[in-house]
N, C-alpha and C positions, 0 to 999 in steps of 0.2 A: 302252482301259479308262480310265474316269474316275478321278481321284485319290481322291475321297471318295464312298462308296456307303452310303446309309442302310440299316440292317438292321432289318426289322420282325419282331418276335417273335410267333409265333402258337402256339396250342395244337392242333396237328393240322389247322389250316384253311389252311395256306399256299397250297396249290395252288388251292383253292376261292376264296380271297380274290384271288389274282392273276388268275384267270379273270374274276372280277367286275370288278376294276379295269381290266383290259385291254379289257373289253367296253364300258366307259364312255368312256374317253379314246381319241380317234381315232388319234393318233400313238403307238401302244403295241404292245408285242411281248413275248412270252415268249422269253427268250434261252437259258436252260439249266435243266434240272431235275436235281438230284442226289438220289440215294436212299441211305438208310441201308444200309451193309454190315454185316458181322458185328461189327466193332469198334465202329462207331457205334451199332449196335443194342444192344450190351451196355452202353455208356455212357449211352444215352438211355432205354433201356427200350422203344424203338419196334421193331416187327417189321422184320426185314430186307426191303428192297425198298420200304418206304414212303417217301414224299417227305420229304427232309431240308431241302433249300433249293430256292427258285425264284428265278433271276435274271431280272429283267424290266425293261422300259423303259416309262415314261409320259412323253409329251411331251418326249422327249430326255434325261430323267433316269433313270439306272439305280438300281434298288433290289434288295435281297435279302430275300426272305421266308424265314424260318426256322421250322421246326416245333420249337420249343424246349421245349414242354410248358407246364404250368399255372403255373410259378413267377412269371412277370412278366405284367402286364397293361398295356395302353395307358392313358395319361392325357392330359389337356389340356396337360401340360407340353411335349408335342411335338404339333404340328399341321402340316398341309399347307395352304398358301394357294393357292387357285385364282383367279387374276386373270381376270376376265371383262370383255369389251368391251361386251356388250349384256345387256339383261334376259332375252332368250331364252337366252343362255348361262347366266346365273345360275339361271334356272328349270330348265334341263336338268340341270345338275350338282346342284342342290339336290334335285330329285326323285329322281335316280338314287342319289346317295350317302346320302340320308336314309332311303331305303326300308329298312324293318326296323331302322332305327337310332333316333336321338333328335335332335330339333331343339333347338338352343340359341339363345342371344341373339347379336345383332350379326353375323349371318351365319355363326355357328359351328354345326356339327353333328357328331354321332358316327355313323359308319356301323355297319352290322350287326356288324362285328368289333370295335367299340369305338375305332377310329382316328378322331382328330379332324381335321376339315377346316374351313377358312374359305373360304366362297364369297362373293367380294367384287368390287366394281367395280375395274377395273385402276387407276384413279386414286385409290383410297381412301387409300393411304399418303401420297401427295403432298398430298391435301386435309387429312389429319390433321396434317401437318407444316407447314401454312401459316404464313408469317411473321407473319400477323396472328393473335394468340392467340385473339381473340374468334371469328374465322371458324373456326379449328381446333376451338374449343369447340362451335360450332354443328354442325359435322360429327359430333363425338362424341355430342351430344344427339340428333341425327337417327338415328344408328346405334343408340343405346341403346333407341330406341323400337321397334325391329324385331327379328324373328327372321330370316327370310329377307329379305335386303335388296331393296327395291323401288326401283329407280333413279328412277322417276318421282316417287314420294313423297319420296325422298331429295333430289332436285334441287329440287322444289317447296318443301320445308321450308327448304332453304338459301336459295333465292331470297327467300322470305318473310322470313326472318331478316335478310337483307341490306338489305331495303327499309325 
């Protein structure tokens, strides 16, 4: 068991969302499903036997999906970063996770459940923290000009800015 497990709050869609996420990420697995019993049903208003939580793993990280009801919604205050090595990876995750969702700026998107993701080149953080503030600024400018990040355009813009 890992020390810290993020809990994702859904309104009756926990199992559906987990099936969706585990179909996208190769190294993933549903670990346990817990259902509402009588006591949980009374407290939550959910029928006994419906899914309460789904414990699952994506790329080695465990998460818990909770059918907590309509009280809370996802926001950009929490997002998951998917570090990609190639444009093919960026394209794959962008297409899968944005389907039925909403494309944002700078590699951000919201999936069909409202969860925010950042689909970015693996070296982006390193480039944005470059010791040369002008180079770091050019990285930011290149990223601000895109929704889905295109590594080829990104690199070409940076190289042009460096010359």
